[in-house]
C-alpha positions in Angstrom: 17.7 104.7 -52.9 16.7 101.8 -50.7 17.8 102.2 -47.1 19.5 99.2 -45.5 18.8 98.5 -41.9 21.8 96.9 -40.1 22.6 96.2 -36.5 25.6 94.4 -35.0 25.1 92.3 -31.9 27.3 89.8 -30.0 25.7 86.4 -30.1 25.8 84.5 -26.8 27.9 81.3 -26.8 24.8 79.3 -25.9 23.1 80.3 -29.1 26.2 79.7 -31.2 26.7 76.3 -29.6 23.0 75.3 -30.2 23.3 76.2 -33.9 26.7 74.4 -34.2 25.2 71.3 -32.6 22.5 71.3 -35.2 24.9 72.2 -38.1 23.1 75.4 -39.0 24.6 78.9 -39.2 23.3 81.4 -36.7 22.6 83.9 -39.5 20.3 81.3 -41.1 18.3 80.9 -37.9 18.0 84.6 -37.3 17.1 85.3 -40.9 14.4 82.6 -40.8 12.9 83.9 -37.6 12.9 87.5 -38.8 11.3 86.4 -42.1 8.6 84.3 -40.3 7.8 87.2 -37.9 7.6 89.8 -40.6 5.8 87.5 -43.1 8.5 87.7 -45.7 7.9 85.5 -48.6 10.6 84.2 -50.9 8.9 82.9 -54.0 10.8 80.4 -56.2 9.9 82.4 -59.3 11.0 85.7 -57.8 13.7 84.9 -55.2 14.9 87.6 -52.8 18.5 88.6 -53.1 18.8 89.2 -49.3 18.2 85.6 -48.4 15.1 86.3 -46.3 12.2 83.9 -46.6 9.5 82.5 -44.4 9.7 78.8 -43.4 5.9 78.3 -43.6 2.5 79.4 -42.3 2.8 77.6 -39.0 6.3 79.1 -38.4 4.9 82.6 -39.1 2.1 82.0 -36.6 4.4 80.7 -33.9 6.8 83.6 -34.4 4.0 86.1 -34.0 2.6 84.3 -31.0 6.1 84.4 -29.4 6.4 88.2 -30.2 3.0 89.0 -28.8 3.4 86.7 -25.7 6.6 88.5 -24.8 4.7 91.7 -25.1 6.8 93.6 -27.7 3.8 95.2 -29.3 2.9 96.8 -25.9 6.3 98.0 -24.7 5.7 101.6 -25.8 2.1 102.0 -24.7 
């Protein structure tokens, strides 16, 4: 059985307002960033049911650069 990983967080109003101003759902932004960071591909001939899919190679690179620049890979060292 495949395990689902789920968390619940309260979104800050600033983030919600930013998304609303651009006419995009917060979940879409978060799914896109997660997919870019994790390198999740969503192929047209084999689409993912969970809606995760990278936005492109540059986006994957920038997401990883952000992650590394913040220092997340080194927090537990």
